[in-house]
C-alpha positions as CSV (number, residue, x, y, z in Angstrom):
1,X,0.0,0.0,0.0
2,X,2.7,2.4,0.9
3,X,4.6,2.0,-2.3
4,X,1.5,2.6,-4.4
5,X,0.5,5.9,-2.7
6,X,1.3,8.8,-4.9
7,X,3.8,11.2,-3.3
8,X,4.4,8.9,-0.3
9,X,8.1,9.9,0.0
10,X,7.3,13.6,-0.2
11,X,7.5,15.9,2.8
12,X,4.1,17.6,3.2
13,X,3.2,20.9,4.9
14,X,-0.1,22.6,5.7
15,X,-1.7,25.2,8.0
16,X,-3.4,23.2,10.7
17,X,-5.4,25.9,12.4
18,X,-8.7,27.3,10.9
19,X,-8.7,30.3,8.5
20,X,-8.9,33.8,10.1
21,X,-7.1,36.0,12.6
22,X,-6.1,34.4,15.9
23,X,-3.5,34.6,18.7
24,X,-1.5,31.8,17.1
25,X,-1.4,29.8,13.9
26,X,0.0,26.2,13.7
27,X,1.7,24.7,10.6
28,X,2.6,21.1,10.3
29,X,5.5,19.5,8.4
30,X,5.8,15.7,8.0
31,X,8.2,13.4,6.1
32,X,11.7,12.2,5.7
33,X,13.1,15.7,4.9
34,X,11.2,17.6,7.5
35,X,14.3,18.5,9.5
36,X,16.3,19.4,6.4
37,X,13.5,21.8,5.3
38,X,12.9,23.5,8.6
39,X,16.7,24.0,9.1
40,X,16.8,26.1,6.0
41,X,14.5,28.7,7.5
42,X,15.4,28.3,11.2
43,X,19.1,29.0,11.3
44,X,19.5,29.8,15.0
45,X,19.8,26.1,16.1
46,X,20.6,22.7,14.8
47,X,17.2,21.1,15.3
48,X,18.1,17.6,14.1
49,X,20.5,17.2,17.0
50,X,17.8,18.2,19.6
51,X,15.9,15.6,21.5
52,X,12.4,14.6,20.4
53,X,9.3,16.1,22.0
54,X,11.1,19.4,22.8
55,X,10.2,23.1,22.0
56,X,12.5,25.7,20.5
57,X,12.0,29.4,20.2
58,X,13.6,31.5,17.5
59,X,13.2,33.4,14.2
60,X,12.1,32.0,10.9
61,X,14.0,33.5,8.0
62,X,13.4,33.3,4.3
63,X,16.9,34.4,3.1
64,X,17.5,37.6,4.9
65,X,13.8,38.3,5.4
66,X,12.5,37.6,8.9
67,X,9.1,36.0,8.8
68,X,8.2,35.7,12.4
69,X,9.3,34.6,15.9
70,X,8.0,31.1,16.4
71,X,8.0,28.1,18.7
72,X,9.1,24.8,17.0
73,X,7.9,21.5,18.3
74,X,9.9,18.4,17.4
75,X,8.4,14.8,17.0
76,X,10.8,12.2,15.7
77,X,9.8,9.0,13.9
78,X,8.4,6.6,14.7
79,X,7.0,8.2,17.9
80,X,4.9,10.8,16.1
81,X,1.3,11.2,14.9
82,X,2.1,10.1,11.3
83,X,5.0,7.8,12.2
84,X,7.3,10.1,10.3
85,X,9.5,13.1,11.4
86,X,6.9,15.7,12.3
87,X,7.5,19.4,13.0
88,X,4.9,21.8,14.2
89,X,5.4,25.6,13.9
90,X,3.5,27.9,16.2
91,X,3.6,31.4,14.7
92,X,1.5,34.5,15.2
93,X,-2.1,34.1,14.0
94,X,-2.0,36.5,11.0
95,X,-3.3,34.8,7.9
96,X,-0.6,36.7,6.0
97,X,2.2,35.5,8.3
98,X,1.0,31.9,8.1
99,X,0.9,31.9,4.3
100,X,4.4,33.4,4.2
101,X,5.7,30.6,6.4
102,X,3.9,27.9,4.3
103,X,5.3,29.4,1.1
104,X,8.8,29.3,2.5
105,X,8.4,25.6,3.5
106,X,7.2,24.8,0.0
107,X,10.0,26.7,-1.7
108,X,12.5,24.7,0.4
109,X,11.3,21.3,-0.6
110,X,7.9,20.6,0.9
111,X,4.6,20.2,-1.0
112,X,1.1,21.2,0.1
113,X,-0.6,18.4,1.9
114,X,-3.9,17.0,0.6
115,X,-7.0,16.9,2.7
116,X,-6.5,14.4,5.5
117,X,-3.1,13.3,4.4
118,X,-1.4,13.5,7.8
119,X,-4.0,11.1,9.2
120,X,-3.8,9.0,6.0
121,X,0.0,8.6,6.6
122,X,-0.7,7.7,10.2
123,X,-2.9,4.9,9.0
124,X,-0.5,3.7,6.3
125,X,2.3,3.7,8.9
126,X,0.1,1.5,11.2
127,X,-0.1,4.2,13.9
128,X,-3.9,3.6,13.9
129,X,-6.4,1.6,12.0
130,X,-9.1,2.9,9.7
131,X,-11.9,3.1,12.3
132,X,-9.7,5.1,14.6
133,X,-8.6,7.3,11.8
134,X,-12.2,8.0,10.9
135,X,-12.9,8.7,14.5
136,X,-10.3,11.6,14.3
137,X,-12.5,13.2,11.6
138,X,-15.6,12.6,13.7
139,X,-14.0,14.3,16.7
140,X,-13.1,17.3,14.6
141,X,-16.6,17.6,13.3
142,X,-18.3,16.9,16.7
143,X,-20.6,19.7,17.9
144,X,-22.3,18.0,20.9
145,X,-21.1,16.2,24.0
146,X,-22.6,12.9,22.7
147,X,-20.8,13.2,19.3
148,X,-17.6,14.0,21.1
149,X,-17.9,11.0,23.4
150,X,-18.7,8.6,20.6
151,X,-15.7,9.8,18.6
152,X,-13.4,9.5,21.6
153,X,-14.5,5.9,22.3
154,X,-13.6,4.9,18.7
155,X,-10.3,6.9,18.8
156,X,-9.4,4.9,21.9
157,X,-10.1,1.7,19.9
158,X,-13.4,0.6,21.3
159,X,-14.9,-0.4,18.0
160,X,-11.6,-1.5,16.6
161,X,-10.9,-3.9,19.5
162,X,-14.3,-5.5,19.1
163,X,-13.7,-6.1,15.4
164,X,-10.2,-7.4,15.8
165,X,-11.4,-10.0,18.4
166,X,-14.2,-11.2,16.0
167,X,-11.7,-11.4,13.1
168,X,-9.2,-13.4,15.1
169,X,-11.8,-15.9,16.3
170,X,-13.0,-16.4,12.7
171,X,-9.5,-16.7,11.3
172,X,-8.7,-19.4,13.9
173,X,-11.6,-21.6,12.8
174,X,-11.0,-20.7,9.1
175,X,-7.4,-22.1,9.4
176,X,-8.7,-25.3,10.9
177,X,-11.2,-25.8,8.1
178,X,-8.4,-25.0,5.6
179,X,-6.4,-27.7,7.3
180,X,-9.2,-30.2,6.9
181,X,-9.0,-29.5,3.1
182,X,-5.4,-30.5,3.1
183,X,-6.4,-33.9,4.7
184,X,-9.6,-34.3,2.7
185,X,-8.7,-37.9,1.6
186,X,-8.4,-38.9,5.3
187,X,-11.9,-37.6,6.2
188,X,-10.8,-35.8,9.4
189,X,-12.5,-32.9,11.1
190,X,-10.2,-30.4,13.0
191,X,-12.9,-27.7,13.4
192,X,-15.5,-28.7,15.9
193,X,-18.8,-27.7,14.2
194,X,-20.7,-27.3,17.5
195,X,-18.1,-24.9,18.8
196,X,-18.1,-23.1,15.5
197,X,-21.8,-22.8,15.5
198,X,-21.7,-21.2,19.0
199,X,-19.0,-18.8,17.9
200,X,-21.1,-17.7,14.9
201,X,-24.1,-17.2,17.2
202,X,-22.0,-15.0,19.6
203,X,-20.5,-13.0,16.7
204,X,-23.9,-12.5,15.2
205,X,-25.3,-11.2,18.5
206,X,-22.4,-8.7,18.6
207,X,-22.8,-7.6,15.0
208,X,-26.6,-7.2,15.4
209,X,-26.1,-5.1,18.5
210,X,-23.8,-2.8,16.6
211,X,-26.2,-2.6,13.7
212,X,-29.1,-1.7,16.1
213,X,-26.9,1.1,17.6
214,X,-26.7,2.9,14.2
215,X,-30.1,4.5,14.6
216,X,-28.9,6.1,17.8
217,X,-25.5,6.8,16.2
218,X,-27.2,8.7,13.4
219,X,-29.0,10.8,15.9
220,X,-25.7,11.6,17.7
221,X,-23.9,12.4,14.5
222,X,-26.5,14.1,12.4
223,X,-29.1,15.3,14.8
224,X,-32.9,15.0,14.6
225,X,-35.2,16.9,12.2
226,X,-38.5,18.0,13.8
227,X,-41.3,19.4,11.5
228,X,-43.6,21.7,13.4
229,X,-46.9,21.4,11.5
230,X,-50.5,22.5,12.0
231,X,-53.2,24.7,10.8
232,X,-52.7,28.5,10.3
233,X,-52.6,30.5,13.5
234,X,-52.0,27.4,15.7
235,X,-48.9,29.1,17.1
236,X,-46.1,27.3,15.2
237,X,-43.9,30.3,14.7
238,X,-44.4,31.4,18.3
239,X,-43.4,28.0,19.5
240,X,-40.3,28.1,17.3
241,X,-39.3,31.5,18.8
242,X,-40.0,30.2,22.3
243,X,-37.9,27.0,21.8
244,X,-35.0,29.2,20.4
245,X,-35.5,31.9,23.0
246,X,-35.3,34.5,20.2
247,X,-37.6,36.1,17.6
248,X,-36.6,34.1,14.6
249,X,-40.0,33.7,12.9
250,X,-42.5,36.5,12.1
251,X,-45.6,36.2,14.3
252,X,-49.0,37.7,13.5
253,X,-52.7,37.0,13.8
254,X,-53.0,36.9,10.0
255,X,-53.5,33.3,8.8
256,X,-50.8,32.2,6.3
257,X,-48.1,34.6,7.5
258,X,-45.5,31.8,7.2
259,X,-45.2,31.1,3.5
260,X,-42.0,29.0,3.5
261,X,-40.2,26.7,5.9
262,X,-37.8,28.2,8.4
263,X,-35.1,25.9,9.9
264,X,-33.1,26.5,13.1
265,X,-31.1,24.2,15.4
266,X,-31.2,23.8,19.2
267,X,-29.2,21.5,21.5
268,X,-31.2,19.5,24.0
269,X,-29.1,17.4,26.4
270,X,-26.4,16.8,23.8
271,X,-28.7,16.1,20.8
272,X,-29.1,18.6,18.0
273,X,-32.7,19.1,16.9
274,X,-33.3,20.8,13.5
275,X,-36.6,22.6,14.0
276,X,-38.6,23.2,10.8
277,X,-41.4,25.8,11.1
278,X,-43.7,25.0,8.2
279,X,-46.5,26.9,6.5
280,X,-49.9,26.4,8.0
281,X,-51.8,23.5,6.4
282,X,-55.3,24.3,5.1
283,X,-57.0,22.9,2.1
284,X,-58.7,25.9,0.6
285,X,-56.6,29.0,-0.2
286,X,-56.6,31.2,-3.3
287,X,-53.0,32.4,-2.6
288,X,-50.7,30.5,-5.0
289,X,-47.6,31.2,-2.9
290,X,-49.3,30.0,0.3
291,X,-50.4,26.8,-1.5
292,X,-46.8,26.2,-2.5
293,X,-45.8,26.6,1.1
294,X,-48.5,24.1,2.2
295,X,-47.2,21.5,-0.3
296,X,-43.6,22.0,1.0
297,X,-45.0,21.4,4.6
298,X,-46.6,18.1,3.5
299,X,-43.2,17.1,2.1
300,X,-41.4,17.9,5.3
301,X,-43.8,15.6,7.2
302,X,-42.5,12.7,5.2
303,X,-38.9,13.7,5.5
304,X,-38.8,14.6,9.2
305,X,-37.6,12.2,12.0
306,X,-40.3,13.6,14.3
307,X,-43.5,15.5,13.4
308,X,-44.8,17.9,16.1
309,X,-48.4,18.6,15.3
310,X,-49.5,21.8,17.0
311,X,-53.2,22.6,17.4
312,X,-55.3,25.2,19.2
313,X,-56.6,23.4,22.3
314,X,-59.6,25.7,22.4
315,X,-60.8,24.6,18.9
316,X,-59.8,21.0,18.4
317,X,-62.2,18.1,19.1
318,X,-61.2,14.6,20.0
319,X,-62.7,13.2,16.8
320,X,-60.9,15.8,14.6
321,X,-57.6,15.2,16.4
322,X,-57.8,11.4,16.0
323,X,-58.6,11.9,12.2
324,X,-55.6,14.2,11.8
325,X,-53.3,11.9,13.7
326,X,-54.4,9.0,11.5
327,X,-53.5,11.0,8.4
328,X,-50.1,12.2,9.7
329,X,-49.1,8.7,10.8
330,X,-49.7,7.4,7.3
331,X,-46.7,9.6,6.3
332,X,-44.7,9.5,9.5
333,X,-45.1,7.3,12.6
334,X,-43.2,9.5,15.0
335,X,-45.8,12.1,16.0
336,X,-46.2,14.3,19.0
337,X,-49.6,16.0,19.4
338,X,-49.3,19.3,21.3
339,X,-52.2,21.4,22.4
340,X,-51.3,25.1,22.4
341,X,-52.8,28.3,24.0
342,X,-53.1,26.8,27.5
343,X,-53.1,30.4,28.8
344,X,-56.7,30.8,27.6
345,X,-57.8,27.2,27.9
346,X,-60.5,26.5,30.6
347,X,-60.7,22.7,30.5
348,X,-58.4,19.8,31.4
349,X,-56.8,18.9,28.1
350,X,-55.9,15.4,29.3
351,X,-59.6,14.6,29.8
352,X,-60.6,15.7,26.3
353,X,-57.7,14.4,24.2
354,X,-55.5,11.3,23.9
355,X,-52.6,11.8,26.4
356,X,-50.7,14.8,24.9
357,X,-48.8,17.8,26.0
358,X,-50.5,21.1,26.8
359,X,-48.4,24.2,26.4
360,X,-48.6,27.9,26.0
361,X,-46.1,28.9,23.3
362,X,-46.7,32.6,24.2
363,X,-46.1,32.2,27.9
364,X,-43.6,29.3,27.6
365,X,-45.5,27.0,29.9
366,X,-45.2,23.3,29.3
367,X,-42.1,23.9,27.1
368,X,-39.8,21.9,29.4
369,X,-42.1,18.9,29.2
370,X,-42.1,19.2,25.4
371,X,-38.3,19.4,25.3
372,X,-38.1,16.3,27.4
373,X,-40.5,14.4,25.2
374,X,-38.5,15.3,22.1
375,X,-35.3,14.2,23.9
376,X,-36.8,10.8,24.9
377,X,-38.2,10.2,21.4
378,X,-34.7,10.8,20.0
379,X,-33.1,8.2,22.2
380,X,-33.2,9.8,25.7
381,X,-30.7,8.7,28.3
382,X,-29.2,6.0,26.0
383,X,-27.4,8.9,24.2
384,X,-25.0,9.3,27.2
385,X,-24.5,5.6,28.1
386,X,-21.2,3.8,27.8
387,X,-22.2,1.4,25.1
388,X,-20.4,1.3,21.8
389,X,-22.4,3.2,19.1
390,X,-21.9,3.0,15.3
391,X,-22.1,6.5,13.7
392,X,-20.5,5.8,10.3
393,X,-22.6,4.8,7.3
394,X,-19.6,2.9,5.8
395,X,-19.3,0.8,8.9
396,X,-23.1,0.1,8.9
397,X,-23.0,-1.1,5.3
398,X,-20.1,-3.4,5.9
399,X,-21.7,-4.8,9.1
400,X,-24.8,-5.5,7.1
401,X,-22.8,-7.7,4.7
402,X,-21.0,-9.4,7.7
403,X,-24.4,-10.2,9.2
404,X,-25.5,-11.7,5.9
405,X,-22.4,-13.8,5.7
406,X,-22.8,-15.1,9.2
407,X,-26.3,-16.3,8.4
408,X,-25.0,-18.1,5.4
409,X,-22.2,-19.7,7.5
410,X,-24.7,-20.9,10.0
411,X,-27.0,-22.3,7.3
412,X,-24.0,-24.1,5.9
413,X,-23.1,-25.6,9.2
414,X,-26.7,-26.7,9.7
415,X,-26.8,-28.3,6.3
416,X,-23.4,-29.9,6.9
417,X,-21.9,-28.6,3.7
418,X,-18.3,-29.3,2.9
419,X,-15.4,-27.3,4.3
420,X,-14.4,-25.8,0.9
421,X,-17.9,-24.3,0.5
422,X,-18.0,-23.1,4.1
423,X,-14.6,-21.5,3.7
424,X,-16.1,-19.2,0.9
425,X,-18.6,-17.7,3.3
426,X,-16.0,-17.3,6.1
427,X,-13.6,-15.5,3.8
428,X,-16.4,-13.2,2.6
429,X,-17.1,-12.3,6.3
430,X,-13.4,-11.8,7.0
431,X,-13.2,-9.5,3.9
432,X,-15.9,-7.1,5.2
433,X,-14.4,-7.1,8.7
434,X,-11.1,-6.2,7.1
435,X,-12.7,-3.4,5.0
436,X,-13.9,-1.7,8.2
437,X,-10.6,-1.7,9.9
438,X,-8.6,-1.1,6.7
439,X,-6.8,-4.4,6.6
440,X,-8.6,-4.9,3.3
441,X,-8.9,-1.8,1.2
442,X,-7.6,0.1,-1.9
443,X,-6.0,3.4,-2.7
444,X,-9.1,4.9,-4.2
445,X,-11.2,4.1,-1.2
446,X,-8.6,5.5,1.1
447,X,-8.4,8.8,-0.9
448,X,-12.1,9.1,-0.7
449,X,-12.3,8.6,3.1
450,X,-9.5,11.0,3.9
451,X,-10.6,13.6,1.4
452,X,-13.4,14.4,3.8
453,X,-10.8,15.5,6.4
454,X,-9.6,19.1,6.7
455,X,-6.2,20.0,5.3
456,X,-3.6,19.9,8.0
457,X,-5.1,16.9,9.8
């Protein structure tokens, strides 16, 4: 793999901090010639002779031109992030200064790193496997506590360790079956089929548990979309403003004020909820623009993870609510029915309607109960447990294939098929396990995975 990677022997450089002005900027240099290149622009000290994991202060110079006073951090191979000689330059955070330093590094022999190339080199140098490398990207992209925790678990090897254990157990039995093929004329059986069947059962249970966790993982990584729907003047825009604690949507007594969808994001206990305020749904309107908004609202009902149907508690009857609920659930099963305008409601809503939430969007009463209901529907306290959660669609697709292979292996054992046929299904299962960890992969796939990283990581 290493020899096939284009530019593998190059020394790469990149700005590692985000664009914009800051107190400091950090540039990274990695490769066999990292020390030779930095020495050309840091003349005050022989850095190659300095111990690893040390810091050095001095001036960077491009010829006689002083670029900046910097701090140089030294990491010598193989004990570095990439497994190569790595040098980090902490300079002042001016975008102009950072670009001048980067240009100087490139003029002296480095090339600009591709997106994710530092982490890609770490993977190719066996500093981390593919699941842990992808977890680095997930950690960088995390914007909630739950997403951060999930990424950290995988960076520490939680998912990777499980997969390696499964793969080793399968390889052990596969080798015994291969041995049987070598002695096929003697009709011997080295691999105990009963033990093998129990192993497949245990592996299948682990794989299915991981597959089931993906729904929760998708919530952690991508958040939950919530379509707020209802008739005109039900208070949808007021509710959105109350949940956001700001006046995001225009509120008026005129029916049909909201013509298009408005989307905003809130964080509830570590889960991101994308709230979608839709146009009021009514069947008869002569306003072409409003009708377009109504059609978009109906589309959002199908697409949303949760539908929050808001109705005026003073006008809605039980029969009408049940009919509306039936219609919505034909498009989306995850529905919360919320009665609004509790501030002017004189009856007990829970006596008149199926168990639902009563709120006043205007006065913000019942809002905490609504938030808790949303949180529980999205996964609730399971978000913050210590169980391993799959958040990567690539992993889910491979695990699905592994589950299929395991079922075929078990069917083969039950039918007492020959070892050579059984070996085909085992190898297929091992292939997909290896695809997840990167033990089986190709250069194009690696380039695609790491291209989603930022440059400098």
